[in-house]
C-alpha positions as CSV (number, residue, x, y, z in Angstrom):
1,M,84.9,118.0,113.1
2,N,87.4,120.9,113.3
3,P,90.8,120.5,115.0
4,G,89.6,122.1,118.2
5,E,86.6,119.8,118.5
6,L,88.8,116.8,117.5
7,Q,91.3,117.7,120.2
8,E,88.6,118.0,122.9
9,A,87.1,114.7,121.9
10,I,90.5,112.9,121.9
11,E,91.5,114.3,125.3
12,R,88.2,113.1,126.8
13,L,88.4,109.6,125.3
14,F,92.0,109.2,126.2
15,A,91.3,110.2,129.8
16,A,88.5,107.7,130.0
17,G,91.0,104.8,129.7
18,P,89.4,101.4,129.1
19,A,85.9,102.9,129.4
20,A,86.5,104.5,126.0
21,H,85.7,101.2,124.3
22,A,82.1,101.6,125.3
23,D,81.8,105.1,123.9
24,P,79.9,104.9,120.5
25,Q,81.8,108.0,119.3
26,A,85.3,106.6,120.1
27,M,86.1,104.9,116.8
28,E,84.5,107.7,114.7
29,T,86.7,110.2,116.6
30,F,89.9,108.1,116.1
31,L,89.2,107.6,112.4
32,A,88.7,111.4,112.0
33,L,92.1,111.9,113.6
34,R,93.7,109.3,111.4
35,A,92.3,110.9,108.3
36,A,93.5,114.4,109.5
37,L,97.0,113.0,110.0
38,E,97.0,111.4,106.5
39,G,95.8,114.7,105.0
40,G,98.4,116.8,106.9
41,Q,95.7,118.8,108.7
42,V,97.1,117.9,112.1
43,R,100.6,116.9,113.1
44,A,102.4,115.3,116.1
45,A,104.7,118.4,116.1
46,S,104.4,121.7,114.2
47,P,106.8,124.5,113.3
48,D,106.5,127.3,115.9
49,S,108.7,130.4,115.8
50,A,107.8,131.2,119.4
51,S,109.3,128.0,120.7
52,P,113.0,128.0,121.6
53,S,113.6,125.0,119.4
54,G,111.3,126.3,116.6
55,W,109.0,123.3,117.0
56,R,105.9,122.7,119.2
57,V,104.9,119.2,120.3
58,N,101.2,118.4,120.1
59,P,100.6,115.9,122.9
60,W,96.9,115.5,122.1
61,V,97.7,114.1,118.7
62,K,100.0,111.5,120.2
63,R,97.2,110.6,122.7
64,G,94.9,110.1,119.8
65,I,97.4,107.8,118.1
66,L,97.7,105.8,121.3
67,L,93.9,105.8,121.5
68,G,93.8,104.0,118.2
69,F,96.0,101.2,119.6
70,R,93.6,100.9,122.6
71,L,90.6,100.6,120.3
72,G,92.2,98.3,117.8
73,A,91.6,94.6,117.7
74,L,94.1,92.1,116.2
75,E,93.2,90.9,112.7
76,E,94.9,89.2,109.9
77,M,96.1,91.4,107.1
78,P,97.0,89.4,104.0
79,A,99.3,91.1,101.5
80,S,101.0,89.7,98.4
81,G,100.6,86.1,99.6
82,L,102.0,86.8,103.1
83,S,100.1,87.0,106.4
84,F,100.4,89.8,108.9
85,V,98.6,90.3,112.2
86,D,98.1,93.8,113.6
87,K,95.6,96.2,115.2
88,H,92.8,96.8,112.6
89,T,93.0,100.5,113.3
90,Y,96.4,100.7,111.6
91,P,96.3,98.9,108.2
92,V,98.8,99.6,105.5
93,R,98.0,102.8,103.5
94,Q,97.0,102.5,99.9
95,F,97.9,105.0,97.3
96,Q,96.5,105.9,93.8
97,P,98.4,107.5,90.9
98,A,96.5,110.7,91.5
99,D,98.2,111.0,95.0
100,G,101.5,111.6,93.2
101,V,103.5,109.3,95.6
102,R,105.9,106.7,94.1
103,V,105.9,103.5,96.1
104,V,108.3,101.2,94.1
105,P,107.5,97.5,94.3
106,G,109.6,95.4,96.6
107,G,108.4,95.2,100.3
108,S,107.9,98.8,101.4
109,S,105.1,99.7,103.8
110,I,103.5,102.9,104.9
111,R,101.2,102.6,107.9
112,A,97.8,104.3,108.2
113,G,98.0,107.7,110.0
114,A,101.2,108.8,108.2
115,F,101.3,111.8,106.0
116,V,103.1,111.3,102.7
117,A,103.1,114.4,100.4
118,R,103.1,114.5,96.6
119,G,106.4,113.9,94.9
120,V,107.7,111.5,97.7
121,V,109.7,108.5,96.4
122,C,109.8,105.3,98.4
123,M,112.5,102.8,97.4
124,P,112.1,99.3,98.6
125,P,112.2,98.1,101.2
126,M,111.4,101.0,103.5
127,Y,108.9,101.8,106.2
128,I,107.0,104.9,107.4
129,N,105.2,104.5,110.7
130,T,102.0,106.1,111.9
131,G,102.0,109.8,112.9
132,A,105.0,110.5,110.7
133,Y,105.0,113.5,108.4
134,V,107.0,113.3,105.1
135,D,106.8,116.4,103.0
136,E,107.0,117.1,99.2
137,G,109.9,115.8,97.1
138,T,111.5,113.7,99.7
139,M,113.2,110.4,98.9
140,V,113.0,107.5,101.4
141,D,115.7,105.1,100.1
142,S,116.1,101.3,100.6
143,H,116.1,100.0,104.2
144,A,115.3,103.5,105.6
145,L,112.9,103.9,108.5
146,V,110.8,106.9,109.4
147,G,109.6,106.3,113.0
148,S,106.3,107.2,114.5
149,C,105.6,111.0,114.7
150,A,109.0,111.9,113.0
151,Q,108.8,115.1,111.0
152,I,110.6,115.1,107.6
153,G,110.7,118.3,105.5
154,K,110.7,119.0,101.8
155,R,113.3,117.7,99.4
156,V,115.0,115.6,102.1
157,H,117.1,112.5,101.0
158,L,117.0,109.7,103.5
159,S,119.8,107.5,102.1
160,A,119.9,103.7,102.2
161,G,119.8,102.3,105.8
162,A,119.0,105.7,107.4
163,Q,117.1,105.4,110.7
164,I,114.9,108.3,111.8
165,G,113.7,107.4,115.3
166,G,110.1,107.7,116.4
167,V,108.5,108.5,119.7
168,L,104.9,108.1,121.0
169,E,105.5,108.0,124.8
170,P,105.9,110.1,126.8
171,V,103.4,112.2,124.8
172,N,105.2,115.5,125.4
173,A,108.6,114.1,124.1
174,N,110.1,115.8,121.1
175,P,110.0,113.7,117.9
176,V,113.0,113.7,115.6
177,V,112.7,116.6,113.1
178,I,114.6,116.7,109.8
179,E,114.0,120.1,108.1
180,D,113.9,121.0,104.4
181,D,116.7,120.2,102.0
182,V,118.6,117.9,104.4
183,L,120.8,115.1,103.1
184,V,120.9,112.1,105.5
185,G,123.7,109.8,104.4
186,G,123.6,106.0,104.4
187,N,123.4,104.1,107.7
188,C,122.9,107.4,109.7
189,G,120.8,107.3,112.8
190,V,118.9,110.3,114.2
191,Y,117.2,109.6,117.5
192,E,115.8,111.0,120.8
193,G,114.2,114.2,119.5
194,A,117.2,115.6,117.6
195,I,116.5,118.5,115.2
196,V,118.5,118.8,112.0
197,R,118.1,122.3,110.6
198,K,117.5,123.2,106.9
199,G,120.2,122.4,104.4
200,A,122.4,120.3,106.7
201,V,124.3,117.3,105.5
202,L,124.9,114.2,107.6
203,A,127.7,112.1,106.2
204,A,127.3,108.3,106.0
205,G,127.4,106.6,109.4
206,T,126.6,109.7,111.5
207,I,124.7,109.0,114.7
208,L,122.9,111.7,116.6
209,T,121.2,111.1,120.0
210,R,120.3,113.3,123.0
211,G,123.6,112.3,124.6
212,T,125.8,112.9,121.5
213,P,128.1,115.9,121.7
214,V,128.7,117.5,118.4
215,F,132.0,119.3,117.9
216,D,131.7,122.3,115.7
217,V,135.2,122.5,114.3
218,A,134.2,125.3,112.0
219,R,132.9,127.6,114.7
220,G,134.8,126.4,117.7
221,E,132.0,125.2,119.9
222,V,130.4,122.0,121.3
223,L,126.7,121.4,120.7
224,R,124.7,119.4,123.2
225,A,121.1,118.8,124.3
226,S,120.3,120.7,127.5
227,G,117.2,120.5,129.8
228,E,114.2,120.6,127.5
229,M,116.2,121.6,124.5
230,P,117.1,118.7,122.2
231,L,120.3,118.4,120.2
232,I,120.0,120.8,117.3
233,I,122.2,120.7,114.2
234,P,122.5,124.1,112.7
235,G,121.4,124.9,109.1
236,N,123.8,124.0,106.3
237,A,126.2,122.2,108.7
238,V,128.2,119.3,107.3
239,V,128.4,116.6,110.0
240,V,130.7,113.6,109.9
241,P,131.3,110.7,112.3
242,G,134.5,111.0,114.3
243,A,136.1,110.0,117.6
244,R,137.5,111.8,120.7
245,A,140.3,110.4,122.8
246,V,139.6,109.2,126.4
247,N,141.9,111.3,128.5
248,K,141.8,109.7,131.9
249,G,141.8,106.3,133.7
250,K,142.1,103.0,131.9
251,G,140.6,104.4,128.7
252,Q,143.6,106.7,128.4
253,E,146.0,103.9,129.3
254,W,144.5,101.6,126.7
255,G,144.4,104.3,124.0
256,L,140.6,104.2,123.6
257,S,138.5,106.7,121.7
258,L,134.7,107.3,122.0
259,Y,132.3,108.1,119.1
260,A,131.8,111.8,118.4
261,A,130.1,113.7,115.6
262,A,131.9,116.8,114.2
263,I,130.8,119.7,112.0
264,V,133.7,120.1,109.6
265,K,132.2,123.0,107.6
266,Y,129.1,124.6,106.4
267,R,127.4,123.8,103.1
268,D,128.7,125.6,100.0
269,E,128.4,125.3,96.2
270,K,130.7,122.3,96.1
271,T,128.6,120.5,98.7
272,D,125.5,121.3,96.8
273,L,126.9,119.9,93.6
274,S,127.6,116.6,95.4
275,A,124.2,116.5,96.8
276,A,122.5,117.3,93.5
277,L,122.9,113.6,92.4
278,E,119.6,112.8,94.0
279,D,117.8,114.9,91.5
280,L,118.7,112.4,88.8
281,L,116.7,109.7,90.6
282,R,113.4,111.6,90.7
């Protein structure tokens, strides 16, 4: 089934609602989508130079993922002496040495329907949800999460405790996108469809959401999400957590500050040297 035929079948089955359970082709179609997701042939979002954000959401893929939940039945999934119960359509992915993916022992899990490319390193415990796309040479460190449909580029380092938010519904919502060569520091959180462009660095503790203003000190502007455009962090930006003073009302009287993210500079050779430590772990 080519992508066009797969899309047509998914759209038809999703529109059928509960009646899709009686369709003898429903499970076969979903399994074809799941295999295509795991092989990287289809994605929940794709690079698109014609889009203002540079990315195009593929709602039909999300509909297919949701179809899998509708078709799935709860079953016990024993693993390493523990008992788990989940929809049988989304078991844990299994890897072989030939896949070239390192999943280090210690409680990590990658759900069926996630694409994980060669050279990816998974340090325990971490989790990659269905529909996510994790490209070559990326490291997913301990306690890091890659949410459903999140798009992670090549040679990204998701440091310990980093949280990359996922989104399935609404189906036309932008997933979080982390482009190539980005360093996401420890305990960072990137949510609500934010896009982090190639080569950016998020210092430990940085939080990015749709409502987060980012103060670009280096260029003298404030970056915000607007309308259908998500929050976009420019390429090579170095982003740190900061605060901005409340300048009116009780907040000013009490001397309060609110969280803010700030771009303090753009990546240079010195920044690259500090980021190169991850290469020693590969």
